[in-house]
C-alpha positions as CSV (number, residue, x, y, z in Angstrom):
1,M,89.2,121.0,93.3
2,K,88.9,118.1,95.8
3,T,88.3,115.4,93.2
4,E,91.1,112.9,93.8
5,T,91.3,110.0,96.1
6,P,94.4,109.4,98.2
7,H,94.5,105.7,97.2
8,S,94.5,106.3,93.5
9,S,97.7,104.6,92.3
10,E,98.2,105.8,88.7
11,L,101.6,107.4,88.5
12,S,102.3,107.3,84.7
13,A,101.3,105.6,81.6
14,C,104.7,105.1,80.1
15,G,104.4,101.4,79.4
16,S,108.1,101.5,78.7
17,T,110.7,98.8,79.2
18,A,112.2,100.9,81.9
19,C,109.3,99.9,84.1
20,C,107.6,97.1,82.3
21,A,109.9,94.2,81.6
22,P,109.2,90.9,83.4
23,T,111.2,89.2,86.1
24,Q,111.7,85.6,86.9
25,T,108.6,83.7,88.0
26,S,108.0,83.0,91.6
27,T,106.4,79.8,92.8
28,S,106.0,80.8,96.4
29,A,102.7,80.6,98.1
30,P,100.9,83.8,98.8
31,A,101.5,85.5,102.1
32,S,98.8,87.0,104.1
33,A,98.6,90.7,104.2
34,G,96.2,90.7,107.1
35,A,92.6,89.8,107.4
36,G,91.8,92.1,104.5
37,G,93.7,90.3,101.7
38,Q,97.2,89.2,100.5
39,L,100.0,91.5,99.5
40,F,102.4,91.0,96.6
41,R,105.4,92.9,95.3
42,I,105.6,93.2,91.5
43,A,109.0,94.7,90.8
44,T,108.2,95.7,87.2
45,M,104.9,97.5,88.0
46,D,105.4,101.2,88.5
47,C,103.3,103.0,86.0
48,S,99.6,103.1,85.2
49,A,100.0,101.1,82.0
50,E,101.1,98.1,84.0
51,E,98.2,98.6,86.5
52,S,95.8,98.7,83.6
53,E,97.2,95.5,82.1
54,I,97.0,93.7,85.4
55,R,93.5,94.9,86.0
56,Q,92.5,93.6,82.6
57,A,94.2,90.3,83.2
58,L,92.3,89.8,86.5
59,E,89.0,91.0,85.3
60,P,87.6,87.7,84.1
61,I,88.5,85.9,87.4
62,A,85.5,85.4,89.7
63,G,86.0,85.8,93.4
64,I,88.2,88.9,93.4
65,R,86.7,91.5,95.7
66,S,89.2,94.4,95.4
67,L,92.6,95.3,94.1
68,G,94.9,97.8,96.0
69,F,97.7,99.2,93.8
70,Q,100.7,101.1,95.3
71,L,102.9,101.9,92.3
72,G,105.5,103.9,94.3
73,A,106.1,100.8,96.4
74,R,105.4,98.4,93.5
75,T,102.9,96.4,95.6
76,L,99.4,94.9,94.9
77,K,97.0,93.9,97.6
78,I,94.4,91.4,96.4
79,E,91.2,90.7,98.4
80,A,89.6,87.5,97.1
81,A,88.2,84.2,97.8
82,D,90.8,81.5,98.6
83,E,90.3,79.6,95.4
84,A,90.8,82.8,93.3
85,Y,94.4,83.5,94.4
86,P,96.1,80.7,92.3
87,L,94.1,81.8,89.2
88,A,94.9,85.5,89.9
89,L,98.6,84.8,90.2
90,A,98.6,82.7,87.0
91,A,96.8,85.5,85.1
92,I,99.3,88.1,86.3
93,R,102.3,85.9,85.3
94,Q,100.7,85.3,81.9
95,A,100.5,89.0,81.4
96,G,104.3,89.2,81.8
97,F,104.6,90.1,85.5
98,D,106.1,88.4,88.5
99,P,104.1,88.7,91.7
100,R,106.2,87.9,94.7
101,P,104.4,87.3,98.0
102,M,105.4,89.5,100.9
103,V,105.9,87.9,104.3
104,A,103.1,88.6,106.7
105,G,103.9,91.4,109.1
106,A,107.2,92.3,107.4
107,A,108.0,95.8,106.6
108,Q,107.2,96.9,103.1
109,P,110.3,97.0,101.0
110,P,111.4,100.4,100.0
111,A,111.2,101.6,96.4
112,D,114.4,101.4,94.5
113,G,117.1,103.6,95.7
114,A,115.8,104.0,99.2
115,H,117.7,103.1,102.3
116,G,117.6,99.5,103.1
117,H,117.8,98.4,99.5
118,S,117.9,94.7,99.5
119,H,117.9,93.8,95.8
120,D,119.8,95.2,92.9
121,H,118.3,98.1,91.1
122,D,118.6,96.6,87.6
123,H,116.5,93.6,88.6
124,D,113.7,95.8,89.8
125,H,113.6,97.6,86.6
126,G,112.8,94.5,84.8
127,H,116.0,93.8,82.9
128,A,116.7,90.6,84.6
129,G,115.2,88.4,82.1
130,G,118.5,87.8,80.4
131,S,120.6,87.6,83.5
132,G,122.8,84.7,84.2
133,L,125.6,84.0,81.6
134,F,125.6,87.6,80.4
135,G,124.9,89.3,83.7
136,S,122.1,91.8,84.2
137,G,121.3,95.5,84.0
138,M,123.7,98.0,82.6
139,G,126.5,95.5,82.0
140,R,124.2,93.4,79.7
141,F,123.1,96.5,77.8
142,V,126.7,97.6,77.2
143,L,127.5,94.1,75.9
144,A,124.5,94.4,73.6
145,L,125.8,97.8,72.4
146,V,129.3,96.3,71.7
147,L,127.7,93.4,69.7
148,A,125.5,95.9,67.8
149,T,128.6,97.9,66.9
150,G,130.2,94.7,65.7
151,A,127.2,94.0,63.6
152,E,127.5,97.5,62.1
153,L,131.2,96.9,61.3
154,L,130.5,93.5,59.7
155,S,127.8,95.0,57.5
156,Y,130.0,97.9,56.4
157,F,133.5,96.4,56.0
158,A,132.9,92.7,55.4
159,P,132.5,91.4,51.9
160,D,128.9,90.7,50.9
161,A,129.5,87.0,51.2
162,T,126.9,84.7,52.7
163,P,129.1,83.5,55.7
164,W,129.9,87.1,56.7
165,K,126.3,88.1,56.3
166,V,125.1,85.2,58.4
167,A,127.7,86.0,61.0
168,G,126.6,89.7,61.1
169,M,122.9,88.7,61.4
170,A,123.8,86.3,64.3
171,V,125.7,89.0,66.1
172,A,122.8,91.4,65.6
173,A,120.3,88.9,66.8
174,L,122.3,88.2,69.9
175,A,122.5,92.0,70.6
176,I,118.7,92.3,70.2
177,W,118.1,89.3,72.5
178,L,120.4,90.7,75.2
179,A,118.9,94.2,75.1
180,G,115.3,93.4,74.2
181,I,114.2,90.0,75.3
182,D,112.1,91.6,78.1
183,T,110.7,94.1,75.7
184,Y,109.6,91.3,73.4
185,K,107.9,89.4,76.2
186,K,105.9,92.4,77.2
187,G,105.3,93.5,73.6
188,I,103.9,90.1,72.5
189,A,101.7,90.0,75.7
190,A,100.4,93.5,74.8
191,L,99.7,92.7,71.2
192,L,97.8,89.5,72.2
193,R,95.6,91.7,74.3
194,G,95.2,94.4,71.5
195,K,97.3,97.0,73.4
196,L,99.8,99.3,71.6
197,N,102.3,100.3,74.3
198,I,106.0,101.1,73.7
199,N,106.9,97.4,74.1
200,A,104.5,96.5,71.2
201,L,105.8,99.3,69.0
202,M,109.4,98.5,69.6
203,S,108.9,94.8,69.1
204,V,107.2,95.4,65.7
205,A,109.7,98.0,64.6
206,V,112.8,96.0,65.4
207,T,111.4,92.8,64.0
208,G,110.3,94.6,60.9
209,A,113.7,96.2,60.4
210,F,115.5,92.9,60.9
211,A,113.1,91.3,58.3
212,I,113.8,93.8,55.6
213,G,117.5,93.5,56.0
214,Q,118.3,96.4,58.3
215,W,119.6,94.0,61.0
216,P,122.6,96.1,62.0
217,E,120.3,99.1,62.6
218,A,117.7,97.0,64.4
219,A,120.4,95.8,66.8
220,M,121.8,99.3,67.4
221,V,118.3,100.7,68.0
222,M,117.4,98.1,70.5
223,A,120.7,98.5,72.4
224,L,120.5,102.3,72.5
225,Y,116.8,102.1,73.5
226,A,117.5,99.7,76.4
227,I,120.4,101.9,77.7
228,A,118.3,105.1,77.4
229,E,115.4,103.4,79.2
230,W,117.7,102.2,82.0
231,L,119.0,105.8,82.4
232,E,115.4,107.1,82.3
233,A,114.3,104.6,85.0
234,K,117.1,105.7,87.3
235,A,116.1,109.3,86.8
236,V,112.4,108.6,87.5
237,D,113.4,106.6,90.7
238,R,115.4,109.6,91.8
239,A,112.2,111.7,91.7
240,R,110.2,109.0,93.4
241,N,112.7,108.4,96.1
242,A,113.9,112.0,96.7
243,I,111.7,112.4,99.8
244,K,112.6,109.0,101.1
245,G,116.3,109.7,100.7
246,L,115.9,112.6,103.0
247,L,113.2,111.3,105.4
248,E,114.1,107.7,105.9
249,L,116.6,108.6,108.6
250,A,115.3,107.1,111.7
251,P,118.0,104.6,113.1
252,A,117.3,100.9,113.1
253,Q,118.1,100.5,116.8
254,A,117.5,102.5,120.0
255,L,119.5,102.4,123.2
256,T,116.7,101.3,125.6
257,R,116.6,101.1,129.4
258,Q,115.7,97.7,130.7
259,P,113.7,96.9,133.9
260,D,117.0,96.2,135.7
261,G,118.4,99.6,134.7
262,A,120.7,98.3,132.0
263,W,120.9,100.1,128.6
264,V,120.6,97.7,125.6
265,L,120.4,98.3,121.9
266,T,116.9,97.2,120.7
267,P,115.4,97.2,117.2
268,V,113.1,100.2,117.0
269,A,110.1,97.9,116.0
270,A,110.6,96.1,119.4
271,V,110.7,99.2,121.6
272,P,107.5,99.3,123.6
273,L,105.4,102.4,124.3
274,Q,106.5,104.3,127.5
275,A,110.0,102.9,127.3
276,T,112.9,105.2,127.9
277,V,115.6,105.6,125.3
278,R,118.9,107.5,125.4
279,I,120.1,109.6,122.5
280,K,123.7,110.9,122.5
281,P,124.8,114.1,120.8
282,G,125.1,113.7,117.0
283,E,122.6,110.8,116.9
284,R,119.2,110.7,115.3
285,L,116.1,110.1,117.3
286,P,114.7,106.6,116.7
287,L,111.1,107.3,117.7
288,D,108.6,110.0,118.7
289,G,108.5,110.8,122.4
290,I,108.7,113.3,125.3
291,V,112.0,114.5,126.8
292,I,112.2,113.4,130.4
293,Q,115.8,114.2,131.1
294,G,118.5,116.5,129.6
295,N,118.6,119.6,127.4
296,S,119.7,119.9,123.8
297,A,119.2,121.6,120.5
298,I,117.3,119.4,118.0
299,N,117.7,119.8,114.2
300,Q,114.1,119.2,113.1
301,A,114.6,120.1,109.4
302,P,113.7,116.6,108.1
303,I,110.3,116.9,109.7
304,T,109.4,120.6,109.7
305,G,111.8,122.2,107.3
306,E,113.0,124.6,110.0
307,S,116.5,126.0,109.2
308,M,117.5,126.6,112.9
309,P,117.8,123.9,115.6
310,V,115.0,124.0,118.3
311,D,115.9,123.9,122.0
312,K,114.4,120.9,123.9
313,A,113.9,120.5,127.6
314,P,112.0,118.0,129.8
315,G,108.4,117.9,128.8
316,D,109.0,118.9,125.1
317,A,108.0,116.6,122.2
318,V,110.7,115.2,119.9
319,F,110.3,113.3,116.6
320,A,111.9,110.3,114.9
321,G,114.5,111.2,112.3
322,T,115.5,114.5,113.8
323,I,119.1,115.1,114.9
324,N,120.2,115.6,118.5
325,E,123.0,118.2,118.2
326,T,124.3,119.2,121.6
327,G,123.3,117.3,124.8
328,E,122.4,113.8,125.8
329,L,118.7,113.2,126.1
330,E,116.5,110.6,127.7
331,V,113.1,110.3,126.0
332,R,109.9,108.5,126.9
333,I,108.5,106.8,123.8
334,T,105.0,107.8,122.8
335,K,104.6,106.4,119.3
336,A,105.4,103.0,117.8
337,A,107.8,102.9,114.8
338,S,104.9,102.5,112.4
339,D,103.0,105.5,113.8
340,T,105.7,108.1,114.2
341,T,105.3,111.5,112.6
342,L,108.1,110.5,110.2
343,A,106.3,107.3,109.2
344,R,103.1,109.1,108.6
345,I,104.8,111.7,106.5
346,I,106.4,109.0,104.3
347,H,103.1,107.2,104.0
348,A,101.3,110.4,103.0
349,V,103.9,111.3,100.4
350,E,103.8,107.8,98.9
351,Q,100.0,108.1,98.7
352,A,100.3,111.5,97.2
353,Q,102.8,110.2,94.6
354,G,100.2,107.6,93.6
355,T,97.6,110.2,92.7
356,R,97.3,111.9,89.3
357,A,97.2,115.7,88.8
358,P,94.7,117.1,86.3
359,T,97.4,117.7,83.6
360,Q,98.5,114.1,84.0
361,R,95.0,112.8,83.6
362,F,94.7,114.9,80.4
363,V,98.0,113.6,79.1
364,D,97.1,109.9,79.8
365,R,93.8,110.3,77.9
366,F,95.6,112.0,75.0
367,A,98.3,109.3,74.8
368,A,95.6,106.6,74.8
369,A,94.2,108.0,71.6
370,Y,97.6,109.2,70.2
371,T,99.3,105.8,69.9
372,P,96.7,104.0,67.9
373,V,96.4,106.9,65.5
374,I,100.1,107.0,64.9
375,F,100.1,103.2,64.4
376,A,97.4,103.6,61.8
377,I,99.4,106.3,60.1
378,A,102.4,104.0,60.0
379,V,100.3,101.3,58.3
380,A,99.0,103.8,55.8
381,V,102.6,104.9,55.0
382,A,103.6,101.3,54.4
383,V,100.7,100.6,52.2
384,L,100.0,103.9,50.4
385,T,103.4,105.5,49.8
386,P,104.4,102.8,47.2
387,L,101.2,103.5,45.3
388,L,101.2,107.3,45.7
389,M,104.8,108.3,45.9
390,G,106.6,105.6,43.9
391,L,108.6,104.2,46.8
392,S,109.6,100.6,46.9
393,W,107.8,98.4,49.3
394,Q,111.0,98.0,51.3
395,E,111.5,101.8,51.5
396,A,107.9,102.3,52.6
397,A,108.1,99.6,55.2
398,Y,111.3,101.2,56.6
399,K,109.6,104.6,56.8
400,A,106.6,103.0,58.6
401,L,108.9,101.3,61.1
402,V,110.7,104.6,61.8
403,L,107.3,106.2,62.4
404,L,106.5,103.5,65.0
405,V,109.7,104.3,67.0
406,I,109.1,108.0,66.8
407,A,105.5,107.5,67.8
408,C,106.3,106.1,71.2
409,P,104.3,108.2,73.7
410,C,106.8,107.6,76.5
411,A,108.3,111.1,76.6
412,L,104.8,112.6,76.7
413,V,103.3,110.5,79.4
414,I,106.4,110.5,81.6
415,S,106.6,114.3,81.4
416,T,103.9,114.8,84.0
417,P,104.4,112.2,86.8
418,V,108.1,112.9,87.2
419,T,107.4,116.6,87.5
420,V,104.5,116.2,89.9
421,V,106.5,113.7,92.1
422,S,109.5,116.1,92.1
423,G,107.2,118.9,93.2
424,L,105.7,116.8,96.0
425,S,109.2,115.8,97.2
426,A,110.5,119.4,97.0
427,A,107.6,120.6,99.1
428,A,108.1,117.8,101.7
429,R,111.7,118.7,102.1
430,R,110.6,122.2,103.0
431,G,108.2,120.9,105.7
432,I,105.1,121.2,103.4
433,L,103.2,118.0,103.1
434,I,100.9,118.1,100.0
435,K,98.5,115.3,99.8
436,G,98.2,114.9,96.1
437,G,99.1,116.2,92.6
438,T,95.7,118.0,92.3
439,Y,96.5,120.3,95.2
440,L,100.1,120.8,94.0
441,E,98.9,121.8,90.6
442,E,95.9,123.9,91.6
443,A,97.3,125.9,94.5
444,R,98.4,128.4,91.8
445,L,94.7,129.2,91.1
446,L,94.1,130.5,94.7
447,K,92.7,134.0,94.7
448,A,92.2,134.3,98.5
449,V,93.3,132.6,101.7
450,A,91.4,132.6,104.9
451,L,93.6,132.8,108.0
452,D,92.8,131.6,111.5
453,K,94.3,134.0,114.0
454,T,95.4,132.0,117.1
455,G,98.4,129.7,116.3
456,T,98.4,130.7,112.6
457,I,99.1,134.4,112.5
458,T,99.9,134.7,116.2
459,E,102.0,132.5,118.5
460,G,98.9,131.1,120.3
461,K,100.6,131.7,123.6
462,P,99.7,134.8,125.6
463,K,102.7,136.9,126.8
464,L,103.1,139.9,129.0
465,V,103.6,142.7,126.6
466,D,103.2,145.8,128.8
467,W,102.8,146.7,132.5
468,R,103.0,149.8,134.7
469,V,102.6,150.9,138.3
470,W,99.3,152.9,138.8
471,G,100.3,155.3,141.5
472,D,103.5,155.6,143.5
473,G,104.2,152.1,144.6
474,D,107.5,150.2,144.4
475,E,107.8,148.6,140.9
476,A,109.8,145.6,141.9
477,Q,107.7,144.8,144.9
478,L,104.4,145.2,143.1
479,K,105.6,143.0,140.1
480,Q,106.8,140.3,142.5
481,A,103.4,140.4,144.4
482,A,101.5,140.1,141.1
483,C,103.6,137.2,139.9
484,S,103.2,135.4,143.2
485,L,99.4,135.6,143.0
486,A,99.5,134.7,139.3
487,A,101.6,131.6,139.9
488,R,98.8,130.1,142.0
489,S,96.3,130.3,139.1
490,D,96.1,128.1,136.0
491,H,94.4,130.8,133.8
492,P,96.4,131.4,130.6
493,V,96.6,135.2,131.3
494,S,97.9,134.5,134.9
495,K,100.5,132.0,133.5
496,A,101.8,134.7,131.2
497,I,102.2,137.2,134.0
498,A,103.9,134.5,136.2
499,A,106.3,133.5,133.4
500,S,107.4,137.1,133.0
501,S,109.3,137.0,136.3
502,S,112.8,135.5,136.6
503,Q,112.4,135.2,140.4
504,Q,110.7,132.4,142.4
505,P,107.1,133.3,143.4
506,G,106.7,134.5,147.0
507,E,104.5,132.9,149.6
508,V,100.7,133.5,149.3
509,Q,98.4,133.1,152.3
510,N,94.7,132.9,152.3
511,F,94.7,132.3,148.6
512,T,91.2,132.3,147.0
513,A,90.1,132.0,143.4
514,L,87.3,134.3,142.2
515,P,85.9,132.4,139.2
516,G,85.5,134.6,136.1
517,R,87.2,137.5,137.8
518,G,90.6,136.7,139.3
519,V,92.3,135.7,142.5
520,Q,93.0,137.2,145.9
521,G,95.5,136.5,148.7
522,R,97.8,137.9,151.3
523,V,101.3,138.6,150.0
524,G,104.0,140.2,152.2
525,G,101.5,141.0,154.9
526,Q,99.1,142.8,152.5
527,D,95.7,141.7,151.2
528,L,95.8,142.0,147.4
529,L,93.5,141.3,144.4
530,L,94.7,140.3,141.0
531,G,91.8,140.4,138.6
532,N,90.1,141.7,135.5
533,H,88.3,144.9,134.7
534,R,85.0,143.6,135.8
535,L,86.3,142.7,139.3
536,M,87.8,146.2,139.8
537,H,84.6,147.8,138.6
538,E,82.6,145.8,141.1
539,R,85.0,146.8,143.9
540,G,84.7,150.5,142.9
541,C,88.4,150.8,142.1
542,C,88.1,152.3,138.6
543,S,88.7,156.0,137.9
544,P,88.0,157.8,134.6
545,E,91.8,157.9,134.0
546,L,92.1,154.2,134.5
547,E,89.1,153.5,132.3
548,A,90.7,155.5,129.5
549,E,94.0,153.6,129.9
550,L,92.2,150.2,129.8
551,A,90.3,151.3,126.7
552,L,93.6,152.0,124.9
553,H,94.9,148.5,125.7
554,E,91.7,146.8,124.8
555,Q,91.6,148.5,121.4
556,Q,95.0,146.8,120.7
557,G,93.5,143.4,121.5
558,R,95.2,143.1,124.9
559,S,93.8,141.4,128.1
560,V,94.4,143.7,131.0
561,T,94.8,142.3,134.6
562,L,94.9,144.7,137.5
563,L,96.6,144.4,140.9
564,A,94.8,146.2,143.7
565,D,94.5,146.4,147.4
566,K,91.1,147.0,149.2
567,T,90.7,150.6,148.0
568,R,92.7,151.3,144.8
569,V,94.5,149.8,141.8
570,L,98.3,149.5,142.3
571,A,99.4,148.2,138.9
572,L,98.1,147.0,135.5
573,F,99.4,144.1,133.4
574,A,98.6,143.9,129.6
575,V,98.8,140.4,128.1
576,A,98.4,139.6,124.4
577,D,98.8,136.8,121.9
578,T,101.8,138.1,120.0
579,I,102.0,138.0,116.2
580,K,104.6,135.6,114.8
581,A,107.8,137.2,113.4
582,S,107.1,135.4,110.1
583,S,103.4,136.5,109.7
584,I,104.0,140.0,108.4
585,Q,106.3,138.8,105.6
586,A,103.9,135.9,104.9
587,I,101.0,138.3,104.4
588,A,103.2,140.4,102.1
589,D,104.2,137.4,100.1
590,L,100.6,136.4,99.6
591,K,99.6,139.9,98.4
592,A,102.6,139.9,96.0
593,L,101.2,136.7,94.5
594,G,97.8,138.3,94.0
595,V,96.2,136.3,96.8
596,A,93.9,138.2,99.2
597,P,94.5,137.4,102.9
598,V,91.3,137.4,105.1
599,M,91.4,136.8,108.9
600,L,88.7,134.6,110.4
601,T,88.8,134.2,114.1
602,G,86.6,133.4,117.1
603,D,88.3,136.1,119.1
604,N,86.6,139.4,119.7
605,S,86.5,141.9,116.8
606,A,88.7,144.5,118.6
607,T,91.5,141.9,119.0
608,A,91.0,140.7,115.4
609,Q,91.3,144.2,114.0
610,A,94.4,145.0,116.1
611,I,96.2,141.8,115.0
612,A,95.1,142.3,111.4
613,A,96.5,145.9,111.4
614,Q,99.9,144.6,112.7
615,A,100.0,141.8,110.1
616,G,98.9,144.0,107.2
617,I,95.5,142.3,106.6
618,G,92.7,144.6,105.5
619,D,89.7,142.2,106.0
620,A,89.5,140.8,109.5
621,R,86.3,139.2,110.9
622,G,86.0,138.3,114.6
623,D,83.5,136.6,116.9
624,L,83.1,133.7,114.4
625,L,82.0,130.2,115.5
626,P,83.1,127.3,113.4
627,E,79.8,127.4,111.5
628,A,80.3,131.1,110.8
629,K,83.8,130.4,109.4
630,L,82.2,127.9,107.1
631,E,79.8,130.5,105.8
632,A,82.6,133.0,105.4
633,I,84.6,130.5,103.2
634,K,81.5,130.1,101.0
635,E,81.1,133.9,100.7
636,M,84.8,134.3,99.8
637,Q,84.5,131.6,97.1
638,Q,81.7,133.6,95.5
639,R,83.6,136.9,95.9
640,Y,87.2,135.9,95.0
641,G,87.0,132.5,93.4
642,A,89.3,129.7,94.5
643,T,89.9,130.0,98.2
644,G,92.3,128.4,100.7
645,M,91.9,128.1,104.4
646,T,94.6,127.8,107.1
647,G,93.9,126.5,110.6
648,D,94.9,124.0,113.2
649,G,92.9,121.2,111.7
650,I,90.6,120.8,114.8
651,N,88.1,123.5,115.4
652,D,88.6,124.7,111.8
653,A,87.7,121.4,110.2
654,P,84.4,122.5,108.6
655,A,86.1,125.5,107.0
656,L,89.1,123.4,105.9
657,A,86.8,120.9,104.2
658,Q,84.8,123.6,102.4
659,A,87.9,125.5,101.1
660,D,89.3,124.6,97.7
661,I,92.6,123.8,99.4
662,G,92.9,123.4,103.2
663,F,96.2,124.2,104.9
664,A,96.7,122.7,108.4
665,M,99.3,124.6,110.5
666,G,101.7,122.8,112.9
667,G,101.3,119.3,111.6
668,A,104.3,117.9,113.4
669,G,102.9,115.7,116.1
670,T,99.3,116.7,115.5
671,D,97.3,113.7,114.3
672,T,94.2,115.7,113.5
673,A,96.0,118.2,111.4
674,M,97.7,115.4,109.4
675,E,94.3,114.0,108.5
676,A,92.1,117.1,108.2
677,A,93.7,119.2,105.4
678,D,94.9,118.9,101.9
679,V,98.3,120.6,102.7
680,V,100.0,120.2,106.1
681,I,102.5,122.9,107.1
682,M,104.7,120.8,109.4
683,N,105.8,123.8,111.4
684,D,103.8,127.0,112.2
685,N,105.4,129.2,109.6
686,L,102.7,130.9,107.6
687,Q,105.3,131.7,104.8
688,R,104.9,128.1,103.7
689,V,101.5,129.0,102.2
690,A,103.0,131.4,99.7
691,E,105.8,128.9,99.0
692,T,103.2,126.4,98.1
693,V,101.6,128.8,95.7
694,R,104.9,129.6,94.1
695,L,105.9,125.9,93.8
696,S,102.5,125.2,92.2
697,Q,103.2,128.0,89.6
698,R,106.6,126.6,88.9
699,T,105.3,123.0,88.7
700,H,102.6,124.0,86.2
701,S,105.1,125.9,84.1
702,I,107.4,122.9,83.9
703,L,104.5,120.5,83.2
704,W,103.6,122.5,80.1
705,Q,107.2,123.0,79.1
706,N,107.6,119.2,79.1
707,I,104.4,118.6,77.2
708,S,105.5,121.2,74.6
709,L,109.0,119.7,74.3
710,A,107.7,116.1,73.9
711,L,105.1,117.0,71.3
712,G,107.3,119.5,69.5
713,I,110.2,117.0,69.1
714,K,107.8,114.3,68.0
715,S,106.1,116.5,65.5
716,V,109.4,117.5,63.8
717,F,110.7,114.0,63.5
718,L,107.3,112.7,62.3
719,L,107.4,115.2,59.5
720,L,111.0,114.2,58.6
721,A,109.9,110.5,58.7
722,V,107.0,111.1,56.3
723,F,108.5,113.6,53.9
724,G,112.3,113.5,54.6
725,T,115.0,111.0,55.3
726,A,114.6,110.2,59.0
727,T,116.3,107.0,60.0
728,M,115.7,104.6,62.8
729,W,118.8,106.0,64.5
730,M,117.2,109.4,64.4
731,A,113.9,107.9,65.6
732,V,115.3,106.3,68.7
733,F,117.3,109.5,69.6
734,A,114.1,111.5,69.1
735,D,112.1,109.2,71.4
736,M,114.7,108.7,74.1
737,G,116.2,112.1,73.8
738,A,112.8,113.7,74.4
739,S,112.2,111.3,77.3
740,L,115.5,112.1,79.1
741,L,115.0,115.8,78.4
742,V,111.6,116.0,80.1
743,V,112.8,113.9,83.0
744,A,115.8,116.2,83.5
745,N,113.5,119.2,83.3
746,G,111.1,117.8,85.8
747,L,113.9,117.0,88.3
748,R,114.8,120.7,88.4
749,L,112.1,121.2,91.0
750,L,114.2,119.2,93.4
751,R,117.2,121.5,93.2
752,G,115.9,124.3,95.4
753,A,114.7,121.9,98.0
754,A,118.0,120.1,98.0
755,K,119.8,123.3,98.7
756,A,117.4,124.2,101.4
757,A,117.9,120.7,103.0
758,G,121.6,120.7,102.5
759,S,122.3,121.1,106.1
760,V,120.5,117.9,106.9
761,A,121.8,115.7,104.1
762,P,121.5,112.0,105.2
763,Q,124.3,110.9,107.4
764,H,124.2,107.5,109.0
765,D,125.0,107.2,112.6
766,H,127.8,104.8,113.5
767,E,125.9,103.3,116.4
768,H,122.3,103.7,115.4
769,G,122.6,103.9,111.6
770,H,120.8,102.0,109.0
771,A,121.7,98.4,108.4
772,H,122.3,97.9,104.7
C-alpha cells in the first residue's frame, strides 16, 4: 500500500475556471526561497491540470533542476540556474498564469479562507481578469447574469429589426466578456497546446453558439457557468481549509518576560527558545513548552481530539493552539513557532492533501481519455447527423456544442479530491493525522492490527494495584516504611510504590541500593529490605505459602516487591502496568469491524497473556525483540492479508515500516512518532484506530457515490443531447449541477468532525488573537 510520496502535489484535474483563470501579470523580480531555489505563489494553480500545464510550459527550458508544487498553498518552488528564471517566468505567464515571487523568509500565505487572509478570495480564484470598472468576483458575475437576462429579453420581445438585434448581440457579448474573459484566455492557451480542458470546451461551445445565432443562450450559459464555478470553488476551499480553520489558532503574540523582569507582548516568531511566557485563563497557548509555574486545565482538543480538558502542573508539556481554561500559567518555550506540534500537524495535513488516493489516480486517468473521446463524438455529431438524420447544419452544430458542455469532466475529477481532503480534515479534527489519501482510502482493507502493549494497550506507567501485610504487622506503619525506602530509589516499580502514599516519606538511615534486587536501610529504628523475589529467596525468607501467593500475582503480569526484616517477609506490594480504560472498547470495535487484534510485546509472555485476557485479545505474543516483531508482521500479512501496526514510533519502527499501514500512538509532542508512521494518533486513545477504519469505509463509499453520480448524470444528458432535445441550458445545469452535487456530498465527511470539535470552535483572543 505504501506507494505514494508525501510531496506529490496533484489534488485534482478539474481544469475549471474556478481554479484556472489567470490573474494580472507581476513584473517583480524573483525572491529567494533559500539556497535550494526560488518560491512563487500562483493564485490560480490549485489542481493537477494546472500543474501539468505549467510542467509542459517549463519542459523546453534548459537549466531547470527541479519543480516543487504545493497545490494546497498554491506555491511553486523552482530550482534552476540564474539565467533560467526569467525564461521560466515568461513561459508560465504565456501559459496563462501569474507567478508572484514570495519574499524571502516570509511566512507562506495561507490558502484562501484561512486565518490571516490578506487578499480577496475572488482574486485568488482567478476571476480578476475583468476587475476594475466592473469590479471582480461574484459582483461581476451577477452583472454578467443581468446582462445575459437582458439579452434574452431583447431576443424574445424586441422586433426582429437589425438595430435591436445588434443591441442584443452587444449586450450578450458584454455578458460573455465579463463572465468568461478568463475562461477564454485559458481556453485559447490550452487549445494552442492541444489540450482539451473545461476552458477549451467552454470557449469553443460559447463561441460556436454565438456564431450560429444563439447569442442570448451563449451569454446565459457563460454567466451561469461562471457563477456555478465560483460557488464550487468556495466549496472546494472549504474542504481544503477545514483543518486550517480549526488548527490555525495559535495567537500572533505572546506575553514574554524580559531580562529586566518586565512582561512585553512579542510576536511569536521572535520569541526565543527557553524564554518564559505567561498565559492567562481563557487564552490560547502561543508556542510549545513546559509549565514552570501555575496549575490549570488545558483544552487540547485542537491537537489531540480529546473531549475533556487535561490538568497541567509544573513539569508538564503544553502545545501551541490549545486553550488555557482555568489558571494562569508560566511556560518555558521549547519549540520555535515553525516547529511546534501545531505547525507540524498543519504541514503534514497540507502534504497529505497534496497526495492522490488510488481512486483519484484512476479517475484522472479516465478523465484524460474521456474528454478527447467526447470531443470526437461532438465533431462526429456536427458532421454526420446532417447526412444520416436529415438535420440542418445549424441544428447539428448546436447539438455538438451542447455535447461539449455536457462532456466537461469537472464533476468527475473533482468528485475524488474534495472527498479525500474532507476525510483527511475530519480525521485531523479528531486527533488522527493521516499522511495521505492512500492510507485514508486503504485503511478499510485492514484485516488485522498488531498492537504494542506498553503505552498502546496499557498506560505505560506502573501503578500499585495490590498490597497486603504478610503476618501480623501494623498496616499503616509497614506501608509508610516501604514507601520511605521506595522514595529513595529511581526504579519504576519503586516509584509506583512511593507514589501510592499521600504522606511524606520518612527518614531512611544507612540506605544502600542492591543492584538488580532492591534496596535496604534503617527506618524507624528497624533494618529493612525492600526487594524482589530473587532477593528474598537469597535471604531465605520465602515460604511455600508465600511462593504460591507470588505465583498468583506473576500469572497476572504483576511485578511483586517484598518488604522484609532480617528473618521474614512483612508485606508484599504488587505493581502492574494498568490497561487503559479505552482499550477494551477499542478491541471490541476492531473485532466488530472484522479486524483481528494481535498483541506483540517485548514483555514476558505471562504479562502479555494477562493483559491480553483483560483487553479481550486472543492472540498475544511476548518476549519479542524489534526484529521478532518485524517477522510477526510478515507472518500476519501472509495469514490475514492487509495488516496494520500500532506502536510508539521508536522501538517499533521496523514493524511500523513493514505493516501496510503504521499507526503511531501519542504523536503529540513526539517527533519520532510524527515521522515514523502513516497514521499518527495524537493522543493515546486506541479507539482512534477503529475510527480510522470506519472513516476509510465511509470515504470509499462517498467516493464511489460521487463517481456514480457524475457519470450517471452525464450519461443521461449525453443521450438526451444525441437523441432528444437537450439544450445548452440543460447542458450547463447538468455539468454544474453534477459538480456542486458531488462537492456537497464529499463535504458530508466534515459534519461529524465539526460536531465533535464544536466545543473548540475557533474563537480569537482579544489580547493574543490573530491580526487580520
